[in-house]
C-alpha positions in Angstrom: 97.7 207.4 137.5 96.7 207.4 141.1 93.0 207.7 142.0 93.7 211.0 143.8 95.1 212.5 140.6 92.1 211.5 138.6 89.8 213.0 141.2 91.8 216.2 141.3 91.7 216.4 137.4 87.9 216.2 137.5 87.8 219.0 140.0 90.2 221.1 138.0 88.0 220.6 134.8 84.9 221.7 136.8 86.7 224.8 138.0 87.7 225.7 134.4 84.1 225.2 133.2 82.9 228.0 135.6 84.7 230.7 133.7 83.8 232.5 130.5 86.5 231.0 128.2 86.5 228.6 125.3 88.5 225.7 126.7 87.6 223.1 124.0 91.3 222.8 123.1 92.7 223.0 126.6 94.4 219.9 128.0 94.3 219.2 131.7 96.5 216.7 133.6 97.2 216.2 137.2 100.4 214.2 138.0 101.8 213.9 141.5 99.5 216.7 142.8 100.7 219.1 140.1 98.0 220.4 137.6 99.3 220.9 134.1 97.3 223.1 131.7 98.3 223.0 128.0 96.8 223.6 124.6 94.9 226.8 123.7 92.2 228.9 125.3 90.2 231.8 123.9 87.3 234.1 124.8 83.9 232.7 124.1 82.2 233.8 120.9 79.3 236.2 121.0 78.0 238.1 123.9 79.4 235.8 126.6 83.0 236.4 125.5 82.7 240.2 125.0 84.8 242.2 127.4 86.5 239.2 128.9 90.1 239.6 129.8 91.3 236.1 129.0 94.7 236.6 130.7 93.0 237.7 134.0 90.5 234.7 133.7 93.5 232.3 133.4 95.1 233.9 136.4 91.9 233.5 138.4 91.6 229.9 137.2 95.2 229.1 138.3 94.6 230.6 141.7 91.3 228.6 142.1 93.0 225.4 141.0 95.8 225.9 143.7 93.0 225.8 146.3 91.7 222.4 145.2 92.4 219.5 147.5 94.9 217.3 146.0 96.6 220.0 143.9 99.8 221.6 145.2 100.9 223.6 142.2 99.8 224.6 138.7 101.9 224.7 135.5 100.1 226.9 132.9 101.5 226.3 129.4 98.2 227.1 127.7 98.5 229.4 124.7 96.0 232.3 124.7 94.3 233.3 121.5 92.5 236.6 121.2 
């Protein structure tokens, strides 16, 4: 894996962490400047996850990922629970 892809993956993971979702089972890979999201995501438990539209959050995450240097496209195959 090229160094640029590793750096981009770290930036993608940081962007995901900014949002109110449970991403513990989310897989992230960046290959040839394309970010791949797989696994599952869900709203956070408790007060933090209340009133969170998980589909909208994932759309926001994908848009933010596209603006990361070193990422040209996003493939979102993550399954949404909840």
